[in-house]
DSSP file (Angstrom, degrees, kcal/mol; ACC not computed):
  #  RESIDUE AA STRUCTURE BP1 BP2  ACC     N-H-->O    O-->H-N    N-H-->O    O-->H-N    TCO  KAPPA ALPHA  PHI   PSI    X-CA   Y-CA   Z-CA
    1    1 A Y    >         0   0    0      0, 0.0     3,-1.0     0, 0.0   130,-0.1   0.000 360.0 360.0 360.0  20.1  -17.7   -6.0   -6.3
    2    2 A M  T 3   +     0   0    0      1,-0.2     4,-0.2     2,-0.1   128,-0.1   0.742 360.0  52.3 -65.2 -24.4  -19.9   -6.2   -3.3
    3    3 A L  T >> S+     0   0    0      1,-0.2     4,-2.2     2,-0.1     3,-0.7   0.470  80.4 100.4 -83.1  -6.6  -21.4   -2.8   -4.2
    4    4 A L  H <> S+     0   0    0     -3,-1.0     4,-1.7     1,-0.3    -1,-0.2   0.889  78.2  51.0 -54.3 -46.8  -22.2   -3.9   -7.7
    5    5 A P  H 34 S+     0   0    0      0, 0.0    -1,-0.3     0, 0.0     6,-0.2   0.903 112.9  48.4 -62.4 -32.1  -25.9   -4.6   -7.1
    6    6 A L  H X4 S+     0   0    0     -3,-0.7     3,-1.1     1,-0.2    -2,-0.2   0.887 111.4  50.4 -70.5 -34.9  -26.1   -0.9   -5.5
    7    7 A L  H 3< S+     0   0    0     -4,-2.2    -1,-0.2     1,-0.3    -3,-0.2   0.772 114.6  44.7 -68.6 -28.8  -24.3    0.5   -8.5
    8    8 A N  T >< S+     0   0    0     -4,-1.7     3,-3.3    -5,-0.3    -1,-0.3   0.061  78.4 161.0-108.0  21.6  -26.6   -1.2  -10.9
    9    9 A E  T <  S+     0   0    0     -3,-1.1     3,-0.1     1,-0.3    -3,-0.1  -0.134  75.6  11.7 -57.3 139.2  -30.1   -0.5   -9.2
   10   10 A G  T 3  S+     0   0    0      1,-0.3    -1,-0.3    -5,-0.1     2,-0.2   0.401 115.2  92.6  77.4  -4.8  -32.8   -1.0  -11.5
   11   11 A K  S <  S-     0   0    0     -3,-3.3     2,-0.8    -6,-0.2    -1,-0.3  -0.610  91.4 -86.7-106.4 169.1  -30.5   -2.7  -14.1
   12   12 A D        -     0   0    0     -2,-0.2     2,-1.0    -3,-0.1     3,-0.1  -0.735  36.9-164.7 -76.9 113.9  -29.7   -6.3  -14.6
   13   13 A S        +     0   0    0     -2,-0.8    -1,-0.1     1,-0.2    -5,-0.0  -0.502  34.8 142.2-100.0  63.9  -26.8   -7.2  -12.3
   14   14 A S        -     0   0    0     -2,-1.0    -1,-0.2     1,-0.1    -2,-0.0   0.358  62.9-124.1 -90.1   9.3  -25.8  -10.4  -13.8
   15   15 A F  S    S+     0   0    0      2,-0.2   100,-0.7    -3,-0.1   103,-0.1   0.594  84.6 108.7  66.7   9.5  -22.2   -9.9  -13.4
   16   16 A S  S    S+     0   0    0     98,-0.1    -1,-0.1     1,-0.1    98,-0.1   0.572  78.9  38.3 -95.4 -11.3  -21.5  -10.4  -17.1
   17   17 A S  S    S-     0   0    0     96,-0.1    -2,-0.2    97,-0.0    -1,-0.1  -0.998  91.5-102.0-137.5 149.7  -20.7   -6.7  -17.8
   18   18 A P        -     0   0    0      0, 0.0     3,-0.3     0, 0.0    -2,-0.1  -0.270  24.7-125.9 -65.7 148.9  -18.8   -4.1  -15.7
   19   19 A P  S    S+     0   0    0      0, 0.0     2,-0.3     0, 0.0    -6,-0.0   0.834  97.2  18.9 -63.8 -36.4  -20.7   -1.4  -13.8
   20   20 A D    >   -     0   0    0      1,-0.1     3,-1.0     0, 0.0     4,-0.4  -0.870  62.0-167.1-141.4 109.0  -18.9    1.5  -15.3
   21   21 A Q  T 3  S+     0   0    0     -2,-0.3     3,-0.4    -3,-0.3    -1,-0.1   0.592  77.0  75.8 -71.4 -13.1  -17.1    1.1  -18.4
   22   22 A R  T 3  S+     0   0    0      1,-0.2    -1,-0.3     3,-0.0     0, 0.0   0.866 109.2  28.4 -73.5 -34.2  -15.2    4.4  -18.3
   23   23 A F  S <  S+     0   0    0     -3,-1.0     2,-0.4    86,-0.1    -1,-0.2   0.283 104.0  94.2-107.6   3.9  -12.6    3.1  -15.6
   24   24 A I        -     0   0    0     -4,-0.4     2,-0.4    -3,-0.4    87,-0.2  -0.894  54.7-157.2-116.2 128.9  -12.7   -0.6  -16.4
   25   25 A T  E     -a  111   0A   0     85,-2.8    87,-3.1    -2,-0.4     2,-0.3  -0.836  27.4-124.9 -96.2 133.1  -10.3   -2.7  -18.6
   26   26 A M  E     -a  112   0A   0     -2,-0.4    87,-0.2    85,-0.2     3,-0.1  -0.652  30.8-105.1 -84.5 141.6  -11.7   -5.8  -19.8
   27   27 A F        -     0   0    0     85,-2.9    87,-0.1    -2,-0.3     5,-0.1  -0.455  46.3-101.5 -66.0 119.9   -9.6   -8.9  -19.0
   28   28 A P    >>  -     0   0    0      0, 0.0     4,-2.5     0, 0.0     3,-0.8  -0.104  17.3-140.5 -48.6 128.6   -7.8  -10.1  -22.2
   29   29 A S  H 3> S+     0   0    0      1,-0.2     4,-2.5     2,-0.2     5,-0.1   0.797 102.4  62.3 -61.5 -25.3   -9.3  -13.0  -23.9
   30   30 A S  H 3> S+     0   0    0      2,-0.2     4,-0.7     1,-0.2    -1,-0.2   0.859 109.4  43.6 -70.1 -32.0   -5.8  -14.4  -24.7
   31   31 A L  H X> S+     0   0    0     -3,-0.8     4,-2.7     2,-0.2     3,-0.5   0.902 109.6  55.9 -68.0 -45.7   -5.4  -14.6  -20.8
   32   32 A E  H 3X S+     0   0    0     -4,-2.5     4,-2.5     1,-0.3    -2,-0.2   0.920 105.4  52.1 -49.2 -47.5   -8.8  -16.0  -20.4
   33   33 A N  H 3< S+     0   0    0     -4,-2.5    -1,-0.3     1,-0.2    -2,-0.2   0.802 111.2  47.8 -58.5 -29.9   -7.9  -18.8  -22.8
   34   34 A I  H << S+     0   0    0     -4,-0.7     4,-0.5    -3,-0.5    -1,-0.2   0.889 118.1  39.3 -80.8 -40.8   -4.8  -19.6  -20.8
   35   35 A F  H >X S+     0   0    0     -4,-2.7     4,-3.0     1,-0.2     3,-0.6   0.778  96.0  82.6 -79.2 -25.3   -6.6  -19.6  -17.4
   36   36 A Q  H 3X S+     0   0    0     -4,-2.5     4,-3.5     1,-0.3     5,-0.2   0.866  89.6  48.9 -51.2 -49.2   -9.9  -21.3  -18.5
   37   37 A P  H 3> S+     0   0    0      0, 0.0     4,-1.5     0, 0.0    -1,-0.3   0.864 112.6  49.0 -67.5 -29.1   -8.6  -24.9  -18.3
   38   38 A M  H <> S+     0   0    0     -3,-0.6     4,-1.9    -4,-0.5    -2,-0.2   0.927 112.9  47.5 -65.1 -47.4   -7.3  -24.2  -14.9
   39   39 A D  H  X S+     0   0    0     -4,-3.0     4,-3.5     1,-0.2     5,-0.2   0.940 111.2  53.3 -51.6 -49.4  -10.6  -22.6  -13.9
   40   40 A D  H  X S+     0   0    0     -4,-3.5     4,-2.3     1,-0.2    -1,-0.2   0.835 107.0  49.2 -59.7 -36.4  -12.4  -25.6  -15.4
   41   41 A A  H  X S+     0   0    0     -4,-1.5     4,-2.2    -5,-0.2    -1,-0.2   0.948 114.1  46.5 -66.8 -50.3  -10.5  -28.2  -13.4
   42   42 A V  H  X S+     0   0    0     -4,-1.9     4,-3.4     1,-0.2     3,-0.4   0.968 112.0  50.0 -55.3 -55.5  -11.1  -26.3  -10.1
   43   43 A I  H  X S+     0   0    0     -4,-3.5     4,-2.3     1,-0.3    -1,-0.2   0.927 111.8  50.3 -53.3 -47.5  -14.9  -25.9  -11.0
   44   44 A G  H  < S+     0   0    0     -4,-2.3    -1,-0.3     1,-0.2    -2,-0.2   0.857 113.6  45.5 -58.5 -36.0  -14.9  -29.8  -11.7
   45   45 A L  H  < S+     0   0    0     -4,-2.2    -2,-0.2    -3,-0.4    -1,-0.2   0.938 121.5  34.8 -82.3 -44.5  -13.3  -30.5   -8.5
   46   46 A L  H  < S+     0   0    0     -4,-3.4    -2,-0.2     1,-0.2    -1,-0.2   0.630 118.4  50.9 -90.0  -6.1  -15.5  -28.2   -6.3
   47   47 A Q  S  < S+     0   0    0     -4,-2.3    -1,-0.2    -5,-0.3     3,-0.1  -0.563  70.8 171.8-125.1  69.9  -18.8  -28.6   -8.2
   48   48 A P        -     0   0    0      0, 0.0     3,-0.2     0, 0.0    -3,-0.1  -0.259  49.6 -75.0 -61.0 160.8  -19.4  -32.2   -8.5
   49   49 A P  S    S-     0   0    0      0, 0.0     5,-0.1     0, 0.0     0, 0.0  -0.164  76.5 -65.7 -51.2 156.6  -22.9  -33.3   -9.9
   50   50 A D  S    S+     0   0    0     -3,-0.1     2,-0.3     2,-0.1    -3,-0.0  -0.190  79.0 144.8 -51.8 128.6  -25.6  -32.9   -7.4
   51   51 A S    >   -     0   0    0     -3,-0.2     3,-0.9     1,-0.0    -1,-0.0  -0.805  64.7 -82.7-144.6-177.3  -25.0  -35.2   -4.6
   52   52 A F  T 3  S+     0   0    0     -2,-0.3     4,-0.3     1,-0.2    -2,-0.1   0.707 124.6  57.1 -62.3 -22.2  -25.4  -35.6   -0.8
   53   53 A F  T 3> S+     0   0    0      1,-0.2     4,-2.7     2,-0.1    -1,-0.2   0.468  77.3  91.9 -90.7  -8.4  -22.3  -33.7   -0.4
   54   54 A T  H <> S+     0   0    0     -3,-0.9     4,-2.1     1,-0.2    -1,-0.2   0.845  88.8  47.5 -64.3 -39.5  -23.2  -30.5   -2.3
   55   55 A P  H  > S+     0   0    0      0, 0.0     4,-2.9     0, 0.0    -1,-0.2   0.892 112.5  51.7 -64.1 -34.3  -24.5  -28.7    0.9
   56   56 A V  H  > S+     0   0    0     -4,-0.3     4,-3.4     2,-0.2    -2,-0.2   0.950 110.1  47.8 -63.1 -50.1  -21.4  -29.7    2.6
   57   57 A I  H  X S+     0   0    0     -4,-2.7     4,-2.2     2,-0.2    -1,-0.2   0.892 112.3  48.3 -54.6 -46.8  -19.3  -28.4   -0.1
   58   58 A V  H  X S+     0   0    0     -4,-2.1     4,-1.9     2,-0.2     5,-0.2   0.947 111.3  50.2 -63.3 -48.9  -21.1  -25.1   -0.2
   59   59 A L  H  X S+     0   0    0     -4,-2.9     4,-2.2     1,-0.2    -2,-0.2   0.913 110.9  51.9 -58.6 -43.5  -20.9  -24.7    3.6
   60   60 A F  H  X S+     0   0    0     -4,-3.4     4,-2.2     1,-0.2    -1,-0.2   0.892 110.4  46.1 -66.4 -36.0  -17.1  -25.4    3.3
   61   61 A M  H  X S+     0   0    0     -4,-2.2     4,-1.8    -3,-0.2    -1,-0.2   0.783 112.5  50.3 -74.8 -24.8  -16.5  -22.8    0.7
   62   62 A K  H  X S+     0   0    0     -4,-1.9     4,-1.8     2,-0.2    -2,-0.2   0.854 111.7  47.4 -82.5 -29.5  -18.5  -20.2    2.5
   63   63 A A  H  X S+     0   0    0     -4,-2.2     4,-2.1    -5,-0.2    -2,-0.2   0.934 113.2  49.1 -71.2 -41.8  -16.6  -20.8    5.8
   64   64 A V  H  X S+     0   0    0     -4,-2.2     4,-1.2     1,-0.2    -2,-0.2   0.952 115.3  45.2 -62.8 -46.8  -13.2  -20.7    3.9
   65   65 A S  H  < S+     0   0    0     -4,-1.8    -1,-0.2     1,-0.2    -2,-0.2   0.852 111.3  51.3 -64.6 -29.4  -14.3  -17.4    2.3
   66   66 A F  H >< S+     0   0    0     -4,-1.8     3,-0.9     1,-0.2    -1,-0.2   0.885 111.9  45.1 -73.7 -39.2  -15.6  -16.0    5.4
   67   67 A F  H 3< S+     0   0    0     -4,-2.1    -1,-0.2     1,-0.2    -2,-0.2   0.553 113.4  51.2 -85.5  -6.4  -12.3  -16.7    7.4
   68   68 A T  T 3< S+     0   0    0     -4,-1.2    -1,-0.2    -5,-0.2    -2,-0.2   0.116  77.5 133.9-113.2  23.0  -10.0  -15.4    4.7
   69   69 A V    X>  -     0   0    0     -3,-0.9     3,-0.9     1,-0.1     4,-0.7  -0.429  64.3-123.8 -69.0 149.4  -11.7  -12.0    4.0
   70   70 A I  H >> S+     0   0    0      1,-0.2     4,-1.2     2,-0.2     3,-0.5   0.802 103.9  70.3 -62.3 -30.3   -9.4   -9.0    3.8
   71   71 A E  H 3> S+     0   0    0      1,-0.3     4,-0.9     2,-0.2    -1,-0.2   0.830  91.5  58.8 -61.4 -35.8  -11.3   -7.1    6.7
   72   72 A F  H X> S+     0   0    0     -3,-0.9     4,-1.5     1,-0.2     3,-0.5   0.885 103.8  52.2 -55.0 -42.3   -9.9   -9.5    9.2
   73   73 A G  H << S+     0   0    0     -4,-0.7    -1,-0.2    -3,-0.5    -2,-0.2   0.843 105.5  53.6 -68.9 -30.0   -6.4   -8.5    8.2
   74   74 A F  H 3< S+     0   0    0     -4,-1.2     4,-0.5     1,-0.2    -1,-0.2   0.724 106.8  50.5 -75.8 -18.6   -7.1   -5.0    8.7
   75   75 A A  H <X S+     0   0    0     -4,-0.9     4,-2.3    -3,-0.5     3,-0.4   0.775  97.6  75.1 -76.6 -32.3   -8.4   -5.5   12.3
   76   76 A L  H  X S+     0   0    0     -4,-1.5     4,-2.7     1,-0.2     5,-0.2   0.899  90.5  49.9 -61.3 -47.3   -5.2   -7.5   13.2
   77   77 A P  H  > S+     0   0    0      0, 0.0     4,-3.0     0, 0.0    -1,-0.2   0.913 112.5  48.7 -53.9 -41.5   -2.8   -4.5   13.4
   78   78 A M  H  > S+     0   0    0     -4,-0.5     4,-1.9    -3,-0.4    -2,-0.2   0.905 110.9  49.4 -65.8 -40.7   -5.1   -2.7   15.7
   79   79 A F  H  X S+     0   0    0     -4,-2.3     4,-0.9     2,-0.2    -1,-0.2   0.948 112.4  48.1 -66.9 -43.5   -5.6   -5.7   17.9
   80   80 A L  H >X S+     0   0    0     -4,-2.7     3,-0.6     1,-0.2     4,-0.6   0.901 109.2  55.0 -64.7 -38.8   -1.7   -6.3   18.1
   81   81 A L  H >< S+     0   0    0     -4,-3.0     3,-0.6    -5,-0.2    -1,-0.2   0.832 102.8  54.4 -60.8 -34.7   -1.3   -2.6   18.9
   82   82 A L  H 3< S+     0   0    0     -4,-1.9    -1,-0.2    -5,-0.2    -2,-0.2   0.753  98.7  63.7 -68.5 -19.4   -3.7   -2.8   21.9
   83   83 A L  H << S-     0   0    0     -4,-0.9    -1,-0.2    -3,-0.6    -2,-0.2   0.753  91.1-157.2 -78.5 -19.8   -1.6   -5.7   23.3
   84   84 A Q  S << S+     0   0    0     -3,-0.6     3,-0.2    -4,-0.6    -3,-0.1   0.260  73.5  72.2  66.6  -8.6    1.4   -3.1   23.6
   85   85 A S  S    S+     0   0    0     -5,-0.3    -1,-0.2     1,-0.2     3,-0.1   0.317  87.7  56.8-116.0   9.8    4.1   -5.6   23.6
   86   86 A V     >  +     0   0    0     -6,-0.6     4,-1.8     1,-0.1    -1,-0.2  -0.365  55.2 141.2-133.0  54.9    4.1   -6.7   20.0
   87   87 A D  H  > S+     0   0    0      1,-0.2     4,-2.5     2,-0.2     5,-0.2   0.863  74.6  52.6 -69.1 -37.5    4.5   -3.4   18.1
   88   88 A C  H  > S+     0   0    0      2,-0.2     4,-2.1     1,-0.2    -1,-0.2   0.885 109.0  50.4 -69.2 -32.6    6.9   -5.1   15.5
   89   89 A Q  H  > S+     0   0    0      2,-0.2     4,-2.6     1,-0.2    -2,-0.2   0.860 110.0  50.2 -67.1 -36.8    4.3   -7.7   14.9
   90   90 A A  H  X S+     0   0    0     -4,-1.8     4,-2.3     2,-0.2    -2,-0.2   0.902 110.8  48.8 -69.9 -41.5    1.7   -5.1   14.4
   91   91 A I  H  X S+     0   0    0     -4,-2.5     4,-2.8     2,-0.2     5,-0.3   0.930 111.4  50.2 -59.5 -44.7    3.9   -3.2   11.9
   92   92 A T  H  X S+     0   0    0     -4,-2.1     4,-2.4     1,-0.2     5,-0.2   0.962 112.8  46.3 -58.9 -52.9    4.6   -6.4   10.0
   93   93 A A  H  X S+     0   0    0     -4,-2.6     4,-2.3     1,-0.2     5,-0.2   0.880 110.6  55.3 -57.3 -38.9    0.7   -7.1    9.9
   94   94 A T  H  X S+     0   0    0     -4,-2.3     4,-2.2     1,-0.2    -2,-0.2   0.944 113.2  38.1 -67.4 -47.8    0.1   -3.5    8.8
   95   95 A Y  H  X S+     0   0    0     -4,-2.8     4,-2.4     2,-0.2    -1,-0.2   0.844 113.1  56.7 -73.1 -28.7    2.4   -3.6    5.8
   96   96 A T  H  X S+     0   0    0     -4,-2.4     4,-2.5    -5,-0.3    -2,-0.2   0.913 110.8  44.3 -59.9 -46.8    1.5   -7.1    4.9
   97   97 A M  H  X S+     0   0    0     -4,-2.3     4,-2.4    -5,-0.2    -2,-0.2   0.898 111.0  54.5 -65.4 -41.3   -2.2   -6.1    4.7
   98   98 A L  H  X S+     0   0    0     -4,-2.2     4,-2.2    -5,-0.2    -2,-0.2   0.914 110.7  45.5 -60.5 -41.3   -1.4   -3.0    2.8
   99   99 A V  H  X S+     0   0    0     -4,-2.4     4,-2.7     2,-0.2     5,-0.2   0.937 112.0  51.2 -65.6 -46.8    0.5   -4.9    0.2
  100  100 A M  H  X S+     0   0    0     -4,-2.5     4,-1.0     1,-0.2     5,-0.4   0.886 112.6  48.4 -49.2 -41.7   -2.3   -7.6    0.0
  101  101 A A  H >X>S+     0   0    0     -4,-2.4     4,-2.2     1,-0.2     5,-1.1   0.942 111.8  46.8 -67.7 -51.4   -4.8   -4.8   -0.5
  102  102 A L  H 3<5S+     0   0    0     -4,-2.2     4,-0.3     1,-0.2    -2,-0.2   0.877 116.9  43.9 -61.9 -40.4   -2.8   -3.0   -3.2
  103  103 A L  H 3<5S+     0   0    0     -4,-2.7    -1,-0.2    -5,-0.2    -2,-0.2   0.580 127.2  26.8 -91.5  -8.6   -2.1   -6.2   -5.2
  104  104 A T  H <X5S+     0   0    0     -4,-1.0     4,-1.2    -3,-0.5    -3,-0.2   0.741 123.0  40.7-117.1 -47.4   -5.6   -7.7   -4.9
  105  105 A Q  H  X5S+     0   0    0     -4,-2.2     4,-1.6    -5,-0.4    -3,-0.2   0.895 109.9  54.9 -77.1 -38.5   -8.2   -4.9   -4.6
  106  106 A I  H  ><S+     0   0    0     -5,-1.1     4,-1.6    -4,-0.3     3,-0.3   0.956 113.1  40.1 -62.1 -52.6   -6.8   -2.4   -6.9
  107  107 A P  H  > S+     0   0    0      0, 0.0     4,-1.5     0, 0.0    -1,-0.2   0.853 111.3  58.7 -70.0 -24.7   -6.7   -4.7  -10.1
  108  108 A K  H  < S+     0   0    0     -4,-1.2    -2,-0.2     1,-0.2    -3,-0.1   0.848 107.7  47.9 -67.1 -31.2  -10.0   -6.2   -9.1
  109  109 A R  H  < S+     0   0    0     -4,-1.6    -1,-0.2    -3,-0.3    -3,-0.1   0.831 122.5  31.4 -78.5 -30.0  -11.6   -2.7   -9.3
  110  110 A F  H  < S+     0   0    0     -4,-1.6   -85,-2.8     1,-0.2     2,-0.5   0.503 111.3  62.8-113.3  -0.2  -10.1   -1.7  -12.6
  111  111 A I  E  <  -a   25   0A   0     -4,-1.5     2,-0.5   -87,-0.2   -85,-0.2  -0.947  69.7-154.8-131.0 110.6   -9.8   -5.1  -14.5
  112  112 A W  E     +a   26   0A   0    -87,-3.1   -85,-2.9    -2,-0.5     2,-0.4  -0.720  15.3 176.6 -93.1 131.2  -13.0   -6.8  -15.2
  113  113 A R        -     0   0    0     -2,-0.5     2,-0.2   -87,-0.2   -96,-0.1  -0.995  32.8-120.3-128.7 137.2  -13.2  -10.5  -15.8
  114  114 A V        -     0   0    0     -2,-0.4   -98,-0.1   -87,-0.1   -99,-0.1  -0.488  35.0-120.0 -72.9 139.9  -16.5  -12.3  -16.3
  115  115 A R     >  -     0   0    0   -100,-0.7     4,-1.7    -2,-0.2     3,-0.5  -0.544  20.1-111.9 -83.9 154.4  -16.9  -14.8  -13.6
  116  116 A P  T  4>S+     0   0    0      0, 0.0     5,-2.1     0, 0.0     6,-1.0   0.850 115.9  49.6 -60.1 -40.9  -17.3  -18.4  -14.5
  117  117 A F  T >45S+     0   0    0      4,-0.2     3,-1.0     1,-0.2     7,-0.1   0.869 109.7  53.8 -64.0 -33.7  -21.0  -18.8  -13.5
  118  118 A A  T 345S+     0   0    0     -3,-0.5    -1,-0.2     1,-0.3  -102,-0.1   0.802 109.3  50.1 -65.0 -31.7  -21.9  -15.5  -15.5
  119  119 A A  T 3<5S-     0   0    0     -4,-1.7    -1,-0.3    -3,-0.3    -2,-0.2   0.446 119.8-110.7 -94.3   1.4  -20.3  -17.1  -18.5
  120  120 A G  T < 5S+     0   0    0     -3,-1.0    -3,-0.2    -4,-0.3    -2,-0.1   0.608  90.2 109.4  86.3   6.7  -22.2  -20.4  -18.2
  121  121 A R  S   <S+     0   0    0     -5,-2.1     2,-0.3    -6,-0.2    -4,-0.2   0.552  76.5  38.1 -96.4  -9.3  -19.1  -22.5  -17.1
  122  122 A A  S    S-     0   0    0     -6,-1.0     2,-0.2    -7,-0.1    -2,-0.2  -0.964  79.0-115.2-137.5 161.4  -20.2  -23.1  -13.5
  123  123 A R        -     0   0    0     -2,-0.3     2,-1.0   -80,-0.1     3,-0.1  -0.640  29.7-122.0 -88.6 150.0  -23.2  -23.7  -11.6
  124  124 A C        +     0   0    0     -2,-0.2     5,-0.0     1,-0.2    -1,-0.0  -0.809  35.1 173.8 -97.3 109.1  -24.3  -21.1   -9.1
  125  125 A L        +     0   0    0     -2,-1.0     2,-0.3     3,-0.1    -1,-0.2   0.754  61.5  42.4 -83.4 -26.1  -24.3  -23.1   -5.9
  126  126 A S  S    S-     0   0    0      2,-0.2     5,-0.0    -3,-0.1    -1,-0.0  -0.855  72.3-130.7-124.0 156.1  -25.1  -20.1   -3.6
  127  127 A K  S    S+     0   0    0     -2,-0.3     2,-1.1     1,-0.1    -1,-0.1   0.620  86.8  94.3 -77.4 -18.4  -27.3  -17.1   -3.6
  128  128 A I    >   +     0   0    0      1,-0.2     3,-0.8     2,-0.1    -2,-0.2  -0.648  48.4 176.1 -77.9 102.0  -24.3  -14.9   -2.8
  129  129 A K  T 3   +     0   0    0     -2,-1.1    -1,-0.2     1,-0.2    -2,-0.0   0.407  69.3  71.5 -91.3   5.2  -22.9  -13.6   -6.1
  130  130 A T  T 3  S+     0   0    0   -128,-0.1     2,-0.3  -127,-0.0    -1,-0.2   0.502  76.6  99.0 -94.4  -7.9  -20.3  -11.4   -4.6
  131  131 A S    <   -     0   0    0     -3,-0.8    -5,-0.1     1,-0.1   -69,-0.0  -0.605  50.4-171.5 -84.7 146.7  -18.2  -14.3   -3.5
  132  132 A S    >>  -     0   0    0     -2,-0.3     3,-1.5   -67,-0.0     4,-0.8  -0.156  24.2-162.8-124.3  43.5  -15.2  -15.4   -5.7
  133  133 A F  T 34  +     0   0    0      1,-0.3   -72,-0.0     2,-0.2    -2,-0.0  -0.448  66.0  21.2 -63.0 127.5  -14.2  -18.5   -4.1
  134  134 A P  T 3> S+     0   0    0      0, 0.0     4,-3.8     0, 0.0    -1,-0.3  -0.965 117.7  59.1-110.6   8.4  -11.6  -19.9   -4.5
  135  135 A S  H <> S+     0   0    0     -3,-1.5     4,-2.3     1,-0.2    -2,-0.2   0.925 112.5  37.3 -57.9 -49.4   -9.6  -16.8   -5.7
  136  136 A R  H  X S+     0   0    0     -4,-0.8     4,-2.5     1,-0.2    -1,-0.2   0.837 118.8  50.6 -70.9 -35.4  -10.0  -14.7   -2.7
  137  137 A A  H  > S+     0   0    0     -5,-0.2     4,-2.8     2,-0.2     5,-0.2   0.910 109.8  49.7 -72.9 -38.8   -9.8  -17.5   -0.4
  138  138 A V  H  X S+     0   0    0     -4,-3.8     4,-2.6     2,-0.2     5,-0.2   0.960 113.1  45.7 -63.3 -51.3   -6.6  -18.8   -1.9
  139  139 A V  H  X S+     0   0    0     -4,-2.3     4,-3.1    -5,-0.3    -2,-0.2   0.932 115.2  47.7 -53.0 -50.7   -4.9  -15.4   -1.7
  140  140 A G  H  X S+     0   0    0     -4,-2.5     4,-3.0     1,-0.2     5,-0.3   0.920 110.8  50.8 -64.1 -43.6   -6.1  -14.8    1.9
  141  141 A A  H  X S+     0   0    0     -4,-2.8     4,-2.3    -5,-0.2     5,-0.2   0.926 112.4  47.0 -68.0 -37.3   -5.0  -18.2    3.1
  142  142 A V  H  X S+     0   0    0     -4,-2.6     4,-2.4    -5,-0.2    -1,-0.2   0.944 117.1  42.1 -47.3 -53.6   -1.6  -17.8    1.6
  143  143 A V  H  X S+     0   0    0     -4,-3.1     4,-1.8    -5,-0.2    -2,-0.2   0.894 116.0  48.2 -71.5 -38.1   -1.1  -14.4    3.0
  144  144 A Y  H  X S+     0   0    0     -4,-3.0     4,-2.6     2,-0.2    -1,-0.2   0.869 112.4  48.9 -63.8 -40.1   -2.6  -15.2    6.4
  145  145 A S  H  X S+     0   0    0     -4,-2.3     4,-2.4    -5,-0.3     5,-0.2   0.966 114.3  45.1 -64.1 -45.4   -0.5  -18.4    6.8
  146  146 A L  H  X S+     0   0    0     -4,-2.4     4,-2.4     1,-0.2    -1,-0.2   0.851 112.6  52.0 -64.9 -33.9    2.7  -16.6    5.8
  147  147 A L  H  X S+     0   0    0     -4,-1.8     4,-2.6     2,-0.2    -1,-0.2   0.887 109.0  49.5 -72.1 -41.1    1.8  -13.7    8.1
  148  148 A L  H  X S+     0   0    0     -4,-2.6     4,-2.3     2,-0.2    -2,-0.2   0.897 109.8  52.2 -64.8 -36.8    1.2  -16.0   11.1
  149  149 A L  H  X S+     0   0    0     -4,-2.4     4,-2.7     2,-0.2     5,-0.2   0.941 111.2  46.1 -59.1 -46.6    4.5  -17.7   10.4
  150  150 A N  H  X S+     0   0    0     -4,-2.4     4,-2.0     1,-0.2    -2,-0.2   0.943 111.8  51.6 -59.7 -46.2    6.3  -14.4   10.4
  151  151 A L  H  X S+     0   0    0     -4,-2.6     4,-0.5     1,-0.3    -1,-0.2   0.892 111.3  47.0 -66.9 -43.6    4.5  -13.2   13.5
  152  152 A I  H >< S+     0   0    0     -4,-2.3     3,-0.7     1,-0.2    -1,-0.3   0.886 111.6  50.9 -66.1 -38.9    5.4  -16.4   15.4
  153  153 A E  H >< S+     0   0    0     -4,-2.7     3,-0.7     1,-0.2     4,-0.3   0.811 107.6  54.1 -71.5 -25.6    9.1  -16.2   14.2
  154  154 A Q  H >< S+     0   0    0     -4,-2.0     3,-0.6    -5,-0.2    -1,-0.2   0.590  80.0  99.1 -80.6  -9.9    9.2  -12.5   15.4
  155  155 A E  T << S+     0   0    0     -3,-0.7    -1,-0.2    -4,-0.5    -2,-0.1   0.782  84.7  42.1 -47.2 -36.1    8.1  -13.6   18.8
  156  156 A G  T <  S-     0   0    0     -3,-0.7     2,-0.3    -4,-0.2    -1,-0.3   0.739 127.9  -5.4 -91.7 -21.2   11.7  -13.6   20.2
  157  157 A G  S <  S-     0   0    0     -3,-0.6     2,-0.8    -4,-0.3    -1,-0.2  -0.950  73.6 -91.6-155.9-176.1   12.8  -10.3   18.6
  158  158 A C        +     0   0    0     -2,-0.3    -3,-0.1    -3,-0.1    -4,-0.1  -0.837  55.9 132.5-109.8 105.4   12.0   -7.6   16.4
  159  159 A S              0   0    0     -2,-0.8    -1,-0.1     1,-0.1    -2,-0.0  -0.554 360.0 360.0-141.8  74.3   13.1   -8.0   12.7
  160  160 A P              0   0    0      0, 0.0    -1,-0.1     0, 0.0    -6,-0.0   0.507 360.0 360.0 -67.1 360.0   10.2   -7.2   10.4
């Protein structure tokens, strides 16, 4: 949704409505009711009342989001191919990132879920409204951790 402000030029880009309703399915309210208590628990943990630590928490969230972006994963196979001795690891990184992209980016494009700060359930701690911490950070952290373990395991031989 990083392009959302560009798609909505001259309109209110409050993230409470999808940019183009022809290709978007609204997230079912029955599922939203299931996820809301879990969301609220995470929001309560990550957004304590204003304190001395609020800027530290915001910095931590931005750092985790930065290091778990999907774009890093797409550069990894090219880097591994340049090393010329780790082709199997490059292939593993390529299909891992392809699966991650398909499972995360495609549904994100076609299923619209109102973000908690747009629904009034969370405070907006940052001016960057395209961040979706912790969801992207959680998926990226899990995928990158498993990929790293797999690449280390493949160090001795090729078995993707």
